[in-house]
MDTraj code that builds the backbone (N, CA, C; nanometers):
import mdtraj as md
import numpy as np

residues = "MET LYS VAL ARG ASN ARG LEU VAL ALA ALA TRP ALA PHE LEU PHE VAL VAL PRO ILE SER VAL SER ALA GLN SER ALA PRO ASP VAL SER VAL SER ASP ALA ARG PHE THR TYR ASN VAL ASN GLN GLY VAL ASP PRO LEU ASP SER ALA PRO GLY LYS ARG ALA SER PRO SER THR ILE VAL THR SER SER PRO VAL GLN GLN VAL SER ALA LEU PHE ARG ASN ALA GLY ALA LYS THR ILE LYS SER VAL SER TRP GLU TYR VAL VAL PHE LYS ASP ALA GLY GLU ARG GLU ILE VAL GLU VAL TYR ALA VAL ASN SER GLU ARG THR ILE LEU PRO GLY GLU SER VAL ARG LEU LYS LYS GLU GLY TYR HIS LEU LYS ASN SER PRO HIS VAL THR ALA ARG VAL THR ARG ILE LYS TYR ALA ASP GLU THR GLU TRP ARG GLY ALA ARG THR LYS ARG".split()
xyz = np.array([
    [2.3950, 3.7939, 2.7074],
    [2.4494, 3.7415, 2.5842],
    [2.4540, 3.5892, 2.5864],
    [2.4872, 3.5302, 2.7054],
    [2.4928, 3.3844, 2.7163],
    [2.3550, 3.3225, 2.6950],
    [2.2514, 3.3875, 2.7447],
    [2.1157, 3.3371, 2.7272],
    [2.0790, 3.3362, 2.5788],
    [2.1144, 3.4415, 2.5067],
    [2.0848, 3.4487, 2.3639],
    [2.1587, 3.3383, 2.2875],
    [2.2848, 3.3134, 2.3207],
    [2.3617, 3.2069, 2.2551],
    [2.2980, 3.0700, 2.2810],
    [2.2487, 3.0497, 2.4014],
    [2.1823, 2.9230, 2.4335],
    [2.0530, 2.9079, 2.3533],
    [1.9791, 3.0172, 2.3383],
    [1.8568, 3.0115, 2.2589],
    [1.8879, 2.9814, 2.1127],
    [1.9886, 3.0437, 2.0599],
    [2.0278, 3.0171, 1.9213],
    [2.0694, 2.8713, 1.9058],
    [2.1469, 2.8207, 2.0008],
    [2.1901, 2.6810, 1.9964],
    [2.0703, 2.5871, 2.0071],
    [1.9737, 2.6195, 2.0915],
    [1.8540, 2.5357, 2.1064],
    [1.7738, 2.5330, 1.9770],
    [1.7545, 2.6489, 1.9138],
    [1.6822, 2.6538, 1.7870],
    [1.7555, 2.5774, 1.6782],
    [1.8858, 2.5907, 1.6734],
    [1.9648, 2.5175, 1.5737],
    [1.9492, 2.3672, 1.5952],
    [1.9500, 2.3226, 1.7204],
    [1.9339, 2.1813, 1.7517],
    [1.7979, 2.1308, 1.7035],
    [1.6920, 2.2091, 1.7236],
    [1.5588, 2.1685, 1.6818],
    [1.5485, 2.1521, 1.5305],
    [1.6205, 2.2320, 1.4542],
    [1.6160, 2.2219, 1.3092],
    [1.7045, 2.1116, 1.2550],
    [1.8129, 2.0799, 1.3229],
    [1.9066, 1.9788, 1.2747],
    [1.8579, 1.8382, 1.3067],
    [1.8052, 1.8141, 1.4244],
    [1.7654, 1.6800, 1.4659],
    [1.6555, 1.6212, 1.3779],
    [1.5444, 1.6905, 1.3473],
    [1.4427, 1.6290, 1.2619],
    [1.4944, 1.5924, 1.1236],
    [1.5870, 1.6696, 1.0704],
    [1.6406, 1.6387, 0.9381],
    [1.7160, 1.5073, 0.9417],
    [1.7998, 1.4876, 1.0419],
    [1.8768, 1.3633, 1.0481],
    [1.7874, 1.2441, 1.0785],
    [1.6820, 1.2630, 1.1558],
    [1.5908, 1.1530, 1.1860],
    [1.5114, 1.1148, 1.0611],
    [1.4641, 1.2119, 0.9843],
    [1.3838, 1.1807, 0.8671],
    [1.4665, 1.1200, 0.7550],
    [1.5983, 1.1358, 0.7603],
    [1.6832, 1.0832, 0.6540],
    [1.7304, 0.9408, 0.6817],
    [1.6830, 0.8815, 0.7898],
    [1.7286, 0.7465, 0.8224],
    [1.6777, 0.6438, 0.7222],
    [1.7504, 0.5352, 0.7097],
    [1.7089, 0.4311, 0.6158],
    [1.6154, 0.3325, 0.6855],
    [1.5438, 0.2559, 0.6053],
    [1.4459, 0.1605, 0.6576],
    [1.5158, 0.0533, 0.7402],
    [1.4599, 0.0193, 0.8539],
    [1.5229, -0.0822, 0.9380],
    [1.5055, -0.2220, 0.8779],
    [1.6143, -0.2938, 0.8685],
    [1.6112, -0.4353, 0.8289],
    [1.5519, -0.4630, 0.6908],
    [1.5488, -0.3641, 0.6027],
    [1.5030, -0.3858, 0.4660],
    [1.6088, -0.3311, 0.3719],
    [1.6549, -0.4157, 0.2817],
    [1.7499, -0.3674, 0.1821],
    [1.6792, -0.3623, 0.0471],
    [1.7137, -0.2601, -0.0303],
    [1.6534, -0.2395, -0.1616],
    [1.7658, -0.2408, -0.2641],
    [1.7468, -0.3179, -0.3711],
    [1.8492, -0.3268, -0.4742],
    [1.7848, -0.3521, -0.6104],
    [1.8679, -0.3502, -0.7129],
    [1.8303, -0.3898, -0.8481],
    [1.7054, -0.3177, -0.9009],
    [1.7060, -0.1838, -0.8922],
    [1.5960, -0.1059, -0.9500],
    [1.5998, -0.1230, -1.1016],
    [1.4828, -0.1510, -1.1613],
    [1.4750, -0.1793, -1.3056],
    [1.3593, -0.1068, -1.3713],
    [1.3784, -0.0814, -1.5004],
    [1.2729, -0.0288, -1.5864],
    [1.2555, -0.1286, -1.6998],
    [1.1323, -0.1715, -1.7258],
    [1.1027, -0.2616, -1.8374],
    [1.0110, -0.1869, -1.9321],
    [1.0525, -0.1744, -2.0587],
    [0.9771, -0.0944, -2.1553],
    [0.8445, -0.1586, -2.1934],
    [0.8438, -0.2870, -2.2250],
    [0.7215, -0.3519, -2.2718],
    [0.7065, -0.4866, -2.2021],
    [0.6254, -0.4909, -2.0973],
    [0.6090, -0.6153, -2.0217],
    [0.5316, -0.7194, -2.1013],
    [0.4630, -0.6790, -2.2090],
    [0.3852, -0.7723, -2.2903],
    [0.4650, -0.8328, -2.4055],
    [0.5889, -0.7933, -2.4208],
    [0.6682, -0.8433, -2.5324],
    [0.6758, -0.9955, -2.5270],
    [0.6395, -1.0588, -2.6354],
    [0.6434, -1.2049, -2.6429],
    [0.5215, -1.2740, -2.5857],
    [0.4196, -1.1989, -2.5413],
    [0.2984, -1.2577, -2.4847],
    [0.1863, -1.2467, -2.5872],
    [0.1174, -1.3563, -2.6115],
    [0.0038, -1.3560, -2.7028],
    [-0.1246, -1.3497, -2.6200],
    [-0.1904, -1.2322, -2.6149],
    [-0.3099, -1.2191, -2.5303],
    [-0.4267, -1.3042, -2.5783],
    [-0.4225, -1.3518, -2.7013],
    [-0.5316, -1.4347, -2.7529],
    [-0.5119, -1.5817, -2.7195],
    [-0.3964, -1.6166, -2.6628],
    [-0.3629, -1.7560, -2.6337],
    [-0.3792, -1.7863, -2.4847],
    [-0.4928, -1.7480, -2.4282],
    [-0.5167, -1.7792, -2.2879],
    [-0.5883, -1.9143, -2.2792],
    [-0.5868, -1.9714, -2.1621],
    [-0.6502, -2.1010, -2.1412],
    [-0.8006, -2.0901, -2.1670],
    [-0.8621, -2.1978, -2.2200],
    [-1.0065, -2.1938, -2.2468],
    [-1.0853, -2.1580, -2.1206],
    [-1.1763, -2.0642, -2.1353],
    [-1.2609, -2.0236, -2.0233],
    [-1.1977, -1.9203, -1.9323],
    [-1.0738, -1.8787, -1.9589],
    [-1.0069, -1.7802, -1.8741],
    [-0.9865, -1.6514, -1.9516],
    [-0.9954, -1.5410, -1.8801],
    [-0.9721, -1.4110, -1.9413],
    [-0.8241, -1.3770, -1.9353],
    [-0.7795, -1.2948, -2.0286],
    [-0.6409, -1.2482, -2.0272],
    [-0.6197, -1.1576, -1.9063],
    [-0.5011, -1.1633, -1.8463],
    [-0.4711, -1.0761, -1.7332],
    [-0.4584, -0.9328, -1.7827],
    [-0.4758, -0.8335, -1.6937],
    [-0.4701, -0.6935, -1.7373],
    [-0.3395, -0.6578, -1.8086],
    [-0.2276, -0.7179, -1.7698],
    [-0.1006, -0.6813, -1.8332],
    [-0.0841, -0.7447, -1.9712],
    [-0.1773, -0.8308, -2.0128],
    [-0.1670, -0.8905, -2.1461],
    [-0.2730, -0.8371, -2.2420],
    [-0.3430, -0.7326, -2.2024],
    [-0.4429, -0.6724, -2.2900],
    [-0.3714, -0.5819, -2.3898],
    [-0.4072, -0.5937, -2.5169],
    [-0.3418, -0.5161, -2.6222],
    [-0.3881, -0.3709, -2.6145],
    [-0.2905, -0.2790, -2.6166],
    [-0.3200, -0.1360, -2.6159],
    [-0.2353, -0.0698, -2.7237],
    [-0.2631, 0.0571, -2.7496],
    [-0.1826, 0.1300, -2.8474],
    [-0.0467, 0.1688, -2.7896],
    [-0.0322, 0.1687, -2.6567],
    [0.0950, 0.1984, -2.5908],
    [0.1412, 0.0742, -2.5153],
    [0.2704, 0.0457, -2.5170],
    [0.3184, -0.0701, -2.4421],
    [0.3097, -0.0455, -2.2911],
    [0.2794, -0.1512, -2.2171],
    [0.2754, -0.1427, -2.0715],
    [0.4196, -0.1457, -2.0215],
    [0.4547, -0.0448, -1.9426],
    [0.5889, -0.0352, -1.8876],
    [0.5856, -0.0701, -1.7399],
    [0.7037, -0.0960, -1.6850],
    [0.7104, -0.1395, -1.5459],
    [0.8372, -0.0870, -1.4796],
    [0.8223, -0.0402, -1.3560],
    [0.9372, -0.0094, -1.2709],
    [0.9314, -0.1081, -1.1554],
    [1.0486, -0.1529, -1.1097],
    [1.0513, -0.2520, -1.0025],
    [1.1826, -0.2440, -0.9265],
    [1.1847, -0.3086, -0.8120],
    [1.3066, -0.3189, -0.7319],
    [1.2953, -0.4438, -0.6453],
    [1.4099, -0.4938, -0.6025],
    [1.4175, -0.6129, -0.5187],
    [1.4258, -0.5697, -0.3722],
    [1.3347, -0.6199, -0.2899],
    [1.3284, -0.5859, -0.1482],
    [1.3575, -0.7111, -0.0659],
    [1.4479, -0.6990, 0.0308],
    [1.4836, -0.8119, 0.1169],
    [1.4541, -0.7757, 0.2618],
    [1.3755, -0.8609, 0.3284],
    [1.3439, -0.8438, 0.4696],
    [1.4527, -0.9134, 0.5509],
    [1.5465, -0.8365, 0.6027],
    [1.6566, -0.8914, 0.6821],
    [1.6242, -0.8891, 0.8310],
    [1.5035, -0.8468, 0.8666],
    [1.4646, -0.8377, 1.0069],
    [1.3951, -0.9629, 1.0568],
    [1.3490, -0.9564, 1.1807],
    [1.2825, -1.0699, 1.2451],
    [1.1302, -1.0618, 1.2359],
    [1.0770, -0.9456, 1.1962],
    [0.9319, -0.9270, 1.1903],
    [0.8812, -0.9429, 1.0471],
    [0.7612, -0.9979, 1.0338],
    [0.6969, -1.0120, 0.9032],
    [0.6439, -0.8767, 0.8579],
    [0.6711, -0.8426, 0.7325],
    [0.6238, -0.7173, 0.6748],
    [0.4900, -0.7433, 0.6059],
    [0.3929, -0.6562, 0.6346],
    [0.2596, -0.6681, 0.5758],
    [0.2471, -0.5862, 0.4473],
    [0.3092, -0.4686, 0.4439],
    [0.3066, -0.3851, 0.3236],
    [0.4243, -0.2884, 0.3233],
    [0.4615, -0.2459, 0.2025],
    [0.5728, -0.1529, 0.1851],
    [0.5276, -0.0388, 0.0947],
    [0.5503, 0.0838, 0.1379],
    [0.5328, 0.2005, 0.0518],
    [0.6733, 0.2412, 0.0100],
    [0.6904, 0.2634, -0.1212],
    [0.8242, 0.2946, -0.1701],
    [0.8167, 0.3879, -0.2888],
    [0.9321, 0.4404, -0.3255],
    [0.9422, 0.5318, -0.4382],
    [1.0446, 0.4800, -0.5375],
    [1.0141, 0.4957, -0.6629],
    [1.1082, 0.4702, -0.7717],
    [1.1438, 0.6089, -0.8236],
    [1.2694, 0.6510, -0.8032],
    [1.3119, 0.7866, -0.8346],
    [1.3999, 0.7845, -0.9592],
    [1.3635, 0.8658, -1.0574],
    [1.4374, 0.8768, -1.1837],
    [1.5152, 1.0086, -1.1814],
    [1.6477, 0.9996, -1.1993],
    [1.7343, 1.1172, -1.1995],
    [1.7830, 1.1481, -1.3401],
    [1.8135, 1.2741, -1.3647],
    [1.8666, 1.3163, -1.4937],
    [2.0169, 1.2881, -1.5039],
    [2.0863, 1.2911, -1.3902],
    [2.2319, 1.2798, -1.3905],
    [2.2815, 1.1755, -1.2907],
    [2.4051, 1.1327, -1.3089],
    [2.4646, 1.0308, -1.2215],
    [2.4848, 1.0824, -1.0796],
    [2.4989, 1.2123, -1.0637],
    [2.5156, 1.2708, -0.9308],
    [2.3863, 1.2784, -0.8518],
    [2.2766, 1.2374, -0.9114],
    [2.1436, 1.2360, -0.8488],
    [2.1070, 1.3727, -0.7915],
    [2.1351, 1.4786, -0.8693],
    [2.1032, 1.6145, -0.8259],
    [1.9708, 1.6641, -0.8834],
    [1.9368, 1.6190, -1.0039],
    [1.8144, 1.6664, -1.0683],
    [1.7165, 1.5506, -1.0863],
    [1.6026, 1.5615, -1.0195],
    [1.5006, 1.4570, -1.0246],
    [1.4110, 1.4801, -1.1462],
    [1.3923, 1.3741, -1.2260],
    [1.3047, 1.3794, -1.3416],
    [1.1626, 1.3407, -1.3012],
    [1.1501, 1.2331, -1.2235],
    [1.0180, 1.1828, -1.1847],
    [1.0311, 1.0976, -1.0587],
    [0.9249, 1.0972, -0.9780],
    [0.9161, 1.0107, -0.8604],
    [0.7845, 0.9350, -0.8699],
    [0.7933, 0.8025, -0.8722],
    [0.6734, 0.7192, -0.8740],
    [0.6542, 0.6611, -0.7339],
    [0.5433, 0.6953, -0.6695],
    [0.5111, 0.6426, -0.5373],
    [0.4312, 0.5142, -0.5549],
    [0.4705, 0.4096, -0.4820],
    [0.4078, 0.2788, -0.4960],
    [0.3714, 0.2259, -0.3577],
    [0.2505, 0.1727, -0.3445],
    [0.2080, 0.1036, -0.2229],
    [0.1910, -0.0428, -0.2579],
    [0.2735, -0.1278, -0.2001],
    [0.2698, -0.2707, -0.2292],
    [0.2162, -0.3462, -0.1082],
    [0.0967, -0.3999, -0.1229],
    [0.0345, -0.4802, -0.0174],
    [0.0838, -0.6237, -0.0348],
    [0.2053, -0.6492, 0.0043],
    [0.2670, -0.7800, -0.0166],
    [0.3349, -0.8224, 0.1119],
    [0.3032, -0.9403, 0.1611],
    [0.3676, -0.9937, 0.2802],
    [0.5086, -1.0385, 0.2442],
    [0.6044, -0.9956, 0.3263],
    [0.7435, -1.0363, 0.3076],
    [0.7897, -1.0981, 0.4390],
    [0.8135, -1.2268, 0.4377],
    [0.8566, -1.2990, 0.5569],
    [1.0018, -1.2667, 0.5896],
    [1.0431, -1.2851, 0.7155],
    [1.1830, -1.2635, 0.7515],
    [1.2751, -1.3495, 0.6640],
    [1.3782, -1.2873, 0.6092],
    [1.4733, -1.3573, 0.5235],
    [1.4314, -1.3675, 0.3780],
    [1.3090, -1.3271, 0.3463],
    [1.2568, -1.3399, 0.2101],
    [1.2906, -1.2164, 0.1261],
    [1.3131, -1.2391, -0.0039],
    [1.3331, -1.1317, -0.1013],
    [1.2214, -1.1395, -0.2042],
    [1.1657, -1.0227, -0.2390],
    [1.0596, -1.0168, -0.3398],
    [1.0836, -0.8978, -0.4317],
    [1.0390, -0.9108, -0.5553],
    [1.0455, -0.7999, -0.6503],
    [0.9094, -0.7317, -0.6488],
    [0.9078, -0.6052, -0.6067],
    [0.7860, -0.5261, -0.6053],
    [0.7861, -0.4379, -0.7290],
    [0.6679, -0.4173, -0.7880],
    [0.6624, -0.3458, -0.9154],
    [0.5391, -0.2584, -0.9286],
    [0.5491, -0.1679, -1.0257],
    [0.4376, -0.0805, -1.0632],
    [0.4339, -0.0782, -1.2151],
    [0.3164, -0.1008, -1.2716],
    [0.2994, -0.0953, -1.4165],
    [0.2251, 0.0315, -1.4539],
    [0.2504, 0.0795, -1.5749],
    [0.1824, 0.1990, -1.6223],
    [0.2199, 0.2292, -1.7662],
    [0.1746, 0.3422, -1.8137],
    [0.2006, 0.3867, -1.9497],
    [0.2835, 0.5148, -1.9455],
    [0.3710, 0.5314, -2.0409],
    [0.4517, 0.6528, -2.0565],
    [0.5344, 0.6837, -1.9319],
    [0.5895, 0.5807, -1.8682],
    [0.6758, 0.6003, -1.7526],
    [0.8107, 0.6534, -1.8001],
    [0.8705, 0.7385, -1.7198],
    [0.9995, 0.7963, -1.7554],
    [1.1117, 0.6991, -1.7185],
    [1.2213, 0.7061, -1.7957],
    [1.3341, 0.6173, -1.7726],
    [1.4644, 0.6946, -1.7830],
    [1.5667, 0.6413, -1.7181],
    [1.7000, 0.6994, -1.7188],
    [1.7959, 0.5911, -1.6711],
    [1.9233, 0.6000, -1.7051],
    [2.0183, 0.5043, -1.6479],
    [2.0458, 0.5332, -1.5000],
    [1.9944, 0.6444, -1.4494],
    [2.0203, 0.6860, -1.3116],
    [1.8898, 0.6786, -1.2311],
    [1.8670, 0.5656, -1.1665],
    [1.7442, 0.5439, -1.0895],
    [1.7792, 0.4843, -0.9532],
    [1.6857, 0.4974, -0.8618],
    [1.6987, 0.4334, -0.7314],
    [1.5589, 0.4049, -0.6775],
    [1.5516, 0.3135, -0.5839],
    [1.4255, 0.2835, -0.5155],
    [1.4490, 0.3039, -0.3662],
    [1.3501, 0.3641, -0.2990],
    [1.3625, 0.3974, -0.1569],
    [1.2356, 0.3582, -0.0827],
    [1.2508, 0.3061, 0.0362],
    [1.1370, 0.2717, 0.1223],
    [1.0930, 0.3976, 0.1962],
    [0.9621, 0.4234, 0.1961],
    [0.9086, 0.5388, 0.2688],
    [0.8219, 0.4985, 0.3878],
    [0.7684, 0.3748, 0.3856],
    [0.6875, 0.3279, 0.4996],
    [0.6826, 0.1762, 0.4985],
    [0.6855, 0.1183, 0.6163],
    [0.6702, -0.0267, 0.6319],
    [0.5629, -0.0512, 0.7365],
    [0.4668, -0.1366, 0.7018],
    [0.3673, -0.1826, 0.7994],
    [0.4002, -0.3286, 0.8293],
    [0.4147, -0.3579, 0.9569],
    [0.4486, -0.4933, 1.0000],
    [0.3219, -0.5702, 1.0390],
    [0.3314, -0.7013, 1.0398],
    [0.2181, -0.7881, 1.0738],
    [0.1730, -0.7669, 1.2184],
    [0.2634, -0.7212, 1.3064],
    [0.2267, -0.6979, 1.4466],
    [0.1633, -0.5595, 1.4671],
    [0.1252, -0.4930, 1.3548],
    [0.0569, -0.3630, 1.3530],
    [0.1479, -0.2454, 1.3872],
    [0.2781, -0.2659, 1.4016],
    [0.3697, -0.1533, 1.4177],
    [0.4026, -0.0989, 1.2794],
    [0.4593, 0.0214, 1.2774],
    [0.4853, 0.0876, 1.1506],
    [0.6144, 0.1677, 1.1585],
    [0.6867, 0.1730, 1.0480],
    [0.8049, 0.2588, 1.0350],
    [0.7780, 0.3555, 0.9212],
    [0.8122, 0.4833, 0.9417],
    [0.7952, 0.5849, 0.8369],
    [0.9279, 0.6552, 0.8131],
    [0.9588, 0.6740, 0.6859],
    [1.0781, 0.7478, 0.6470],
    [1.0396, 0.8714, 0.5668],
    [1.1397, 0.9431, 0.5235],
    [1.1169, 1.0655, 0.4469],
    [1.0777, 1.0330, 0.3037],
    [0.9936, 1.1163, 0.2465],
    [0.9565, 1.1048, 0.1054],
    [1.0435, 1.2004, 0.0259],
    [1.0664, 1.1681, -0.1001],
    [1.1489, 1.2505, -0.1862],
    [1.0731, 1.3763, -0.2247],
    [1.1401, 1.4898, -0.2095],
    [1.0796, 1.6179, -0.2487],
    [1.1329, 1.6566, -0.3858],
    [1.0468, 1.7068, -0.4704],
    [1.0870, 1.7503, -0.6047],
    [1.1092, 1.8960, -0.6090],
])
top = md.Topology()
chain = top.add_chain()
for i, resn in enumerate(residues, 1):
    res = top.add_residue(resn, chain, resSeq=i)
    for name in ("N", "CA", "C"):
        top.add_atom(name, md.element.get_by_symbol(name[0]), res)
traj = md.Trajectory(xyz[None], top)
C-alpha cells in the first residue's frame, strides 16, 4: 500500500510542477497600458505626403478603418532584448473568465536594459472590450538565450 501511495504522489507531482512552471511570468519584463485604437488613420491625410515619397501602409485609405492593439513593455533586466512574442487577450468579463479573442504578436524590436517601448499590431475588424491584457510568451535576447512562457488557451 505504501508503494502505491508513493506512486500516486509521484504522478501528482509530475502533473503539478509543469503547470506552475509554465505559469511563470516573464523575467525582468513588465507589461502595462494595454490599448485598443479604433482608427489609427484618424486625422491623417494620405494624399499629403512629402514630394517623391509614398504613403505608409497605415495611411492608405480603405473601406475599413485600420485598428491597433498595443501595450507598453519595459526591460527591467540587464540583458538586451532582441524580440518579444506576446499576446493581446480580449475578455468578455472583468473576472477574465471568458476569452473573446487572442491576438498573437511577434515584435522584432530591440529593447535595451531600462528602456520602455510600445509594441503594436495593426489590422482590420479587431475585437475590443474594456477587459484586456497583454502577456509575454517568448523573449529572445541579444546573447542568443531565450525565455518561453505559456500561451493562452481558448
